[in-house]
N, C-alpha and C positions, 0 to 999 in steps of 0.2 A: 062269233058270227060265222055261220057256215054257208058254203056255196057248193053246188054240185056241177061239175063239168066233166063230161066224158065218164070214164069209169072210176076216176079218183074224186074224192070229196074233200074240200078244204077243211082243215081242222083248226088252223090258226091264221091270223093276219100276219104279214111279214114283220111289222113293227112290234108285235106282241110275243115273239119268240124270245125267251130270256134264259139266263144262266141256270135258273132253277129247273129248266126243262131238259138239261143235259142227259143224254141217254135215251130220251123218248123219240118215237117216230112222229113226224109231223107231215102235213100236206099243206103247202103254201102255193099261192098263185099270184101272178102279177106281171108287170112289164119289166123287161130287161133294161136296167139303167146303164150298166157298164159291163164289159166283158174283158177278161184278161186271160190270155193263153200262154202258159209256161211250158208247153211241150207235153208233158205227161199229166199236167193239172190244168183245169180250166176253172176260173173263178167268175161267178156271175153275181152282180148286185141286182137283186130282184126287189121291185118296189110295188107297193099298193098304197092305199090312202092312209094307212097307219104307219108307214115307214119303210125301212129297208132291211133285208137280210142277205148275208153272203151265202151263196150256194157253191159247193165244190164238187166238180166232176173229176174223177180219178181213174186212170187206166186200170189200176189194180182192182177197182170195185166193179168192173164190167166193161168190156170193150164195146158192146153194143150201145150202151147208154153214152159212153164217151164219144163214139162216132157221131151219134145224134147231136150231142152237145156242141160238136165242132161247127155245126151249121148255124148255131144261134148267133144273132146279131142284136144290136141296140133296137129297142122297142118291140121285139118279139113278145108275144103273150104266151106264158108258160104256166104249167102246173107241175110241181115237183114234190115227190115224196122222198123223205130221207130222215136220217138220224141227226139229232142236235148234239153237237160236241163243243166243248170249250176250246177257244183258241189258245195257242202258246202265249205266254206273257209278252213276248216280243212282237206278236202279230195282232195284239188287241188294237182296235181302231176306236179311239176315244171320241171321234167325230159323230158316232152313232150311239144311241142309248143301248142297243144290243150288240155293240161292236166287239164284245168279248165271246160271242158264240158264232157258229156257222152250221150250216146244214150239209151233211155229206149225202149227196143224192144217190138214191137207189132206183127211182123210176122218174121218167120224164115224158110229158106230153107237150107238144108244141101246138097251141091253138091257133096262132096267127103269126104269119111272117110280116115283115114291114120293110119298106124302103127307108133309106136314111131320111130323117125328118128335115124339113126346111129350117126349123128352129129346134134347138136342143132343150130338153126338159130338165133344166138345172136352175138353181137359184143364182141370182146375179147375172142373168142373161144380158149380153151386150148385143141387142138386136134393135132395129128401128121399130118405132111404135106402129108404123104402117104394116111392117112384116108381122109383128105380133098380133095385130088386129085381123089381118088376112087369115092367119092360122090360129085363131082364137081357141079353137077346140084343142090344140096342142098347148097353147100358152096356159090354159086353165089347169093343166096337169102339173104345172110346176109347183113344188112344195110351198113356196112363199105365197102363191095365190090360193092354194088349197087351204092353208092356215087362215087366210083372210075370209074365205067362204065359210069355213067351219066356225070361226069366231062370230061372223054375222048371223049364222044360224043359231048359235047359242044365245046371242044377245036378243034376237027376236023371239 
């Protein structure tokens, strides 16, 4: 599935990047699920409807892209070009189907910034039903609800 935004063109969905693609250049886009800043490294979990991929921004790979990555927050919409690499055995995340790979970013475009959402887009959300219904457009982005919608689509 391809999509074109700006000057970069998506080559793969986040959840479809696999170990067999190690060494290849990919372009992925989606929402920022989580961000971790370790000083000289920034890790971003990028999500789309197919899943998640970890994107790494490193000061050694370019100061300009690293500076741009420092402004990224949860729910920003990004498109990232980078090289797929296998993670160290100690860094593999078995929680995700592609938790054994990550993308080392070489280009970054921020399409949209976002304020902190009133509800988080995570499974097992502990929020009142009234709040979830008020922000239904956010609630429908949660993975467990997306799975239900996809299942309903397949059944019909």
